[in-house]
C-alpha positions as CSV (number, residue, x, y, z in Angstrom):
1,X,12.7,-17.8,-25.0
2,X,10.4,-19.0,-27.8
3,X,7.4,-21.2,-27.2
4,X,5.5,-23.4,-29.7
5,X,2.0,-21.8,-29.8
6,X,-0.5,-24.3,-31.2
7,X,-3.6,-23.8,-29.0
8,X,-4.5,-20.9,-26.9
9,X,-7.3,-19.8,-24.5
10,X,-8.7,-16.4,-25.5
11,X,-10.4,-14.6,-22.6
12,X,-12.5,-11.5,-23.6
13,X,-14.0,-8.8,-21.4
14,X,-16.8,-7.6,-23.7
15,X,-17.2,-4.4,-21.7
16,X,-13.6,-3.3,-21.9
17,X,-12.7,-0.2,-23.9
18,X,-16.4,0.8,-24.2
19,X,-17.1,-2.4,-26.1
20,X,-13.9,-2.4,-28.3
21,X,-12.7,-5.6,-26.8
22,X,-15.3,-7.8,-28.5
23,X,-14.4,-6.3,-31.9
24,X,-10.7,-6.7,-31.2
25,X,-11.1,-10.3,-30.1
26,X,-12.9,-11.1,-33.3
27,X,-10.2,-9.6,-35.4
28,X,-7.5,-11.4,-33.4
29,X,-9.4,-14.7,-33.7
30,X,-9.4,-14.4,-37.5
31,X,-5.6,-13.8,-37.4
32,X,-5.0,-16.8,-35.1
33,X,-7.0,-19.0,-37.6
34,X,-4.8,-17.7,-40.4
35,X,-1.7,-18.6,-38.4
36,X,-3.0,-22.1,-37.7
37,X,-3.5,-21.5,-34.0
38,X,-6.4,-23.4,-32.3
39,X,-8.5,-21.1,-30.1
40,X,-10.7,-21.9,-27.1
41,X,-12.6,-18.6,-26.7
42,X,-14.1,-17.9,-23.3
43,X,-16.3,-15.0,-22.2
44,X,-17.4,-14.9,-18.6
45,X,-20.8,-13.6,-17.6
46,X,-19.0,-11.9,-14.6
47,X,-15.5,-11.9,-13.2
48,X,-16.1,-15.0,-11.0
49,X,-17.5,-17.0,-14.0
50,X,-14.6,-15.8,-16.2
51,X,-12.1,-17.0,-13.6
52,X,-13.8,-20.4,-13.3
53,X,-13.7,-20.9,-17.1
54,X,-10.1,-19.8,-17.2
55,X,-9.1,-22.2,-14.4
56,X,-10.9,-25.1,-16.3
57,X,-9.0,-24.2,-19.5
58,X,-5.7,-24.2,-17.6
59,X,-6.5,-27.6,-16.1
60,X,-7.3,-29.0,-19.5
61,X,-4.0,-27.7,-20.9
62,X,-3.2,-24.7,-23.1
63,X,-0.1,-23.2,-24.7
64,X,-1.0,-19.6,-23.7
65,X,-3.7,-17.5,-22.1
66,X,-4.5,-14.5,-24.3
67,X,-6.6,-11.6,-22.9
68,X,-8.6,-9.3,-25.1
69,X,-9.4,-6.2,-23.0
70,X,-7.7,-3.8,-20.6
71,X,-5.8,-4.0,-17.3
72,X,-8.8,-5.2,-15.4
73,X,-9.2,-8.5,-17.2
74,X,-5.4,-8.9,-17.4
75,X,-5.5,-8.6,-13.6
76,X,-8.1,-11.4,-13.4
77,X,-5.9,-13.6,-15.6
78,X,-2.8,-12.9,-13.4
79,X,-4.5,-14.4,-10.4
80,X,-4.5,-17.8,-12.2
81,X,-1.2,-17.4,-14.1
82,X,1.1,-16.2,-11.3
83,X,4.0,-18.6,-10.6
84,X,2.8,-20.9,-13.4
85,X,4.5,-21.8,-16.6
86,X,1.7,-20.8,-19.0
87,X,2.5,-17.5,-20.7
88,X,0.2,-14.5,-21.0
89,X,-0.6,-12.8,-24.3
90,X,-2.4,-9.5,-24.6
91,X,-4.7,-8.1,-27.3
92,X,-4.9,-4.5,-25.9
93,X,-8.4,-3.2,-26.0
94,X,-9.0,-1.3,-22.8
95,X,-9.1,2.4,-21.8
96,X,-5.8,2.4,-19.9
97,X,-3.6,-0.3,-21.5
98,X,-0.8,0.2,-19.0
99,X,0.5,-3.4,-19.4
100,X,0.5,-3.0,-23.2
101,X,2.4,0.3,-22.8
102,X,5.0,-1.3,-20.5
103,X,5.7,-4.3,-22.8
104,X,5.4,-2.2,-26.0
105,X,2.6,-4.3,-27.4
106,X,0.7,-3.0,-30.5
107,X,-2.4,-1.1,-29.5
108,X,-5.2,-0.4,-32.0
109,X,-4.0,-3.3,-34.2
110,X,-5.4,-6.7,-33.0
111,X,-3.9,-8.5,-35.9
112,X,-0.4,-7.3,-35.0
113,X,-1.0,-8.2,-31.3
114,X,-2.2,-11.7,-32.4
115,X,1.0,-12.1,-34.4
116,X,3.1,-11.3,-31.3
117,X,1.3,-14.2,-29.5
118,X,1.6,-16.6,-32.4
119,X,5.4,-15.9,-32.8
120,X,5.8,-17.3,-29.3
121,X,8.6,-15.1,-27.8
122,X,8.4,-14.7,-24.1
123,X,10.1,-12.6,-21.4
124,X,10.1,-13.7,-17.7
125,X,9.0,-10.8,-15.5
126,X,8.2,-9.9,-11.9
127,X,4.7,-9.5,-10.5
128,X,3.5,-7.6,-7.4
129,X,2.0,-9.7,-4.7
130,X,-0.4,-8.2,-2.1
131,X,-0.8,-10.2,1.2
132,X,-3.7,-9.2,3.4
133,X,-3.5,-9.8,7.2
134,X,-6.0,-12.7,6.9
135,X,-3.5,-14.4,4.6
136,X,-5.4,-13.8,1.3
137,X,-3.1,-13.0,-1.6
138,X,-3.7,-11.0,-4.8
139,X,-1.4,-10.4,-7.7
140,X,-0.8,-7.3,-9.9
141,X,1.3,-6.4,-13.0
142,X,1.6,-2.6,-12.9
143,X,1.1,-0.4,-9.8
144,X,-0.6,-0.6,-6.4
145,X,-2.1,2.8,-5.5
146,X,-2.9,4.1,-2.0
147,X,-4.0,7.5,-0.7
148,X,-5.3,10.3,-2.9
149,X,-5.6,8.2,-6.0
150,X,-7.4,5.3,-4.2
151,X,-9.8,7.9,-2.6
152,X,-10.6,9.1,-6.2
153,X,-11.2,5.5,-7.2
154,X,-13.4,4.9,-4.2
155,X,-15.5,8.0,-5.2
156,X,-15.6,6.9,-8.9
157,X,-17.0,3.5,-7.8
158,X,-19.8,5.2,-5.8
159,X,-20.8,7.6,-8.7
160,X,-23.4,6.7,-11.3
161,X,-22.9,9.9,-13.4
162,X,-21.2,11.1,-15.5
163,X,-19.9,8.2,-17.6
164,X,-16.4,7.4,-18.9
165,X,-13.3,9.5,-18.3
166,X,-15.4,12.5,-17.1
167,X,-16.5,10.6,-14.0
168,X,-12.9,10.2,-13.0
169,X,-12.3,14.0,-13.6
170,X,-15.3,15.0,-11.4
171,X,-14.2,12.6,-8.7
172,X,-10.7,14.0,-8.7
173,X,-11.9,17.6,-8.4
174,X,-14.1,16.5,-5.4
175,X,-11.2,14.8,-3.7
176,X,-8.8,17.7,-4.3
177,X,-11.4,20.0,-2.5
178,X,-11.2,17.6,0.5
179,X,-7.4,17.2,0.4
180,X,-5.8,16.2,3.8
181,X,-2.5,14.7,4.9
182,X,-2.9,10.9,5.4
183,X,-1.0,9.2,8.3
184,X,1.0,6.5,6.6
185,X,3.2,3.9,8.3
186,X,5.6,2.2,5.9
187,X,8.0,-0.6,6.7
188,X,10.6,-1.1,3.9
189,X,12.0,-4.7,3.9
190,X,13.2,-5.3,7.4
191,X,13.9,-1.7,8.3
192,X,12.3,0.3,11.2
193,X,8.8,1.6,10.3
194,X,8.6,5.1,8.9
195,X,5.7,7.3,9.7
196,X,4.8,10.1,7.3
197,X,1.9,12.3,6.4
198,X,1.5,11.7,2.7
199,X,-0.9,12.6,0.0
200,X,-0.3,9.3,-1.8
201,X,2.0,6.3,-2.0
202,X,2.3,4.2,-5.1
203,X,4.1,0.9,-5.4
204,X,5.3,0.1,-9.0
205,X,6.3,-3.2,-10.6
206,X,6.1,-1.2,-13.8
207,X,6.2,2.5,-14.6
208,X,2.7,3.7,-15.3
209,X,-0.9,3.5,-14.2
210,X,-4.2,5.3,-15.1
211,X,-3.5,5.2,-18.8
212,X,0.1,6.4,-19.1
213,X,0.8,8.3,-15.8
214,X,4.4,7.6,-15.1
215,X,4.0,7.5,-11.4
216,X,7.1,5.2,-10.9
217,X,9.2,6.3,-13.9
218,X,12.3,4.3,-12.7
219,X,10.5,1.0,-12.2
220,X,12.0,-2.1,-13.9
221,X,9.7,-5.1,-14.3
222,X,12.5,-7.6,-13.9
223,X,14.7,-6.3,-11.0
224,X,12.9,-8.1,-8.2
225,X,12.1,-4.7,-6.5
226,X,9.2,-2.3,-6.2
227,X,9.6,1.4,-7.0
228,X,7.8,3.4,-4.3
229,X,6.7,7.0,-5.0
230,X,5.6,9.0,-2.0
231,X,4.0,12.4,-2.5
232,X,3.6,15.0,0.4
233,X,1.6,17.8,-1.0
234,X,-0.5,19.5,1.7
235,X,-1.5,22.3,-0.7
236,X,-4.2,21.9,-3.3
237,X,-2.3,24.2,-5.7
238,X,0.9,22.2,-5.5
239,X,-1.0,18.9,-6.1
240,X,-2.8,20.5,-9.2
241,X,0.6,21.7,-10.5
242,X,2.2,18.3,-9.8
243,X,-0.5,16.4,-11.8
244,X,0.6,17.2,-15.4
245,X,4.3,16.3,-14.6
246,X,3.2,12.7,-13.8
247,X,2.6,12.1,-17.5
248,X,6.3,12.9,-18.2
249,X,7.6,11.3,-15.0
250,X,9.3,14.5,-14.0
251,X,7.3,14.8,-10.7
252,X,10.1,12.8,-9.0
253,X,12.3,15.8,-9.3
254,X,10.0,17.9,-7.1
255,X,10.7,18.5,-3.4
256,X,7.4,17.1,-2.3
257,X,8.1,13.7,-4.0
258,X,10.3,11.0,-2.5
259,X,11.2,7.6,-4.1
260,X,12.6,4.4,-2.7
261,X,13.1,0.8,-3.8
262,X,12.3,-2.3,-1.8
263,X,11.5,-6.0,-2.3
264,X,8.7,-5.8,0.3
265,X,6.7,-3.0,2.0
266,X,4.2,-3.2,4.9
267,X,1.7,-0.4,4.2
268,X,-0.6,1.0,6.9
269,X,-3.0,3.9,6.8
270,X,-6.4,3.9,8.6
271,X,-9.5,4.1,6.4
272,X,-7.6,3.9,3.1
273,X,-8.1,1.2,0.5
274,X,-5.5,-0.3,-2.0
275,X,-6.1,-0.5,-5.7
276,X,-3.9,-2.4,-8.1
277,X,-4.1,-2.6,-11.9
278,X,-6.9,-0.1,-11.5
279,X,-9.1,-2.5,-9.5
280,X,-10.1,-2.5,-5.8
281,X,-8.0,-4.8,-3.7
282,X,-9.1,-4.2,-0.2
283,X,-8.4,-2.1,2.9
284,X,-5.0,-1.4,4.3
285,X,-2.9,-2.7,6.1
286,X,-1.3,-5.0,3.5
287,X,2.2,-6.2,2.7
288,X,3.2,-5.6,-0.9
289,X,6.2,-7.3,-2.5
290,X,7.9,-7.9,-5.8
291,X,8.1,-11.6,-6.8
292,X,10.9,-12.3,-9.3
293,X,10.1,-14.3,-12.4
294,X,6.4,-14.8,-11.4
295,X,5.1,-14.5,-15.0
296,X,6.0,-15.3,-18.6
297,X,4.6,-12.6,-21.0
298,X,4.4,-12.9,-24.8
299,X,6.0,-9.9,-26.4
300,X,8.3,-8.8,-29.3
301,X,11.9,-9.8,-28.9
């Protein structure tokens, strides 16, 4: 479907991609002006302020919300755009860029990404919805992670040193040294609950997380289902061997990996947090589901 794009709201996370997002936004802004698109550029002082500015812009009316940054600021925008009729555009400028990877958006070329927005072609896609036991809801576009990878994220968030990708690597080594089976209880749709000792369970609306790890290689962003990847890997050696295969998606062929599809899954595991689109969501238990047609995204036809 093609939309007339005359005025947009551009939301920038200046910290994304080690500061690349600010530069990418400026280049995109110039291209939008060349294409005759009117831009309301908003930069929040923190996530709450950014969300407030975004909601005000949506209330005032806009043809599209365009995000310059990575998966974190996209996630912020999704909370306001889910189930609405205003499409999302992306100027990829993060460290992971898993949304951009899924929708084959140009990375490293803000002008080309701005052209995709100005051309106005949209696809209607699913989103993941996480419902907490207190009724609170959060939305995600890519993958919800629980278990080993969420423990690594917990540790990254507690660390002050080193910086960048190295912090993640150090946290991962530390968690591998403490590897233990985690007692998951999963209820797929309306089936009987399944209990299993798992290393991790990932719930994918799309295929990749963590900057290109194809944790759910069979996921389809428009089938109304989540792809669930469950890893049982009691041994550190097996987990270390499994890790490189995730970048190709061939881990699903290994004996210790099981996959399933479901529209909705109740996820329980004591002491484990959920992360989605790379950001902290909250402690388990939660119910995660695929919501068909929850978002319009601007992409190439």
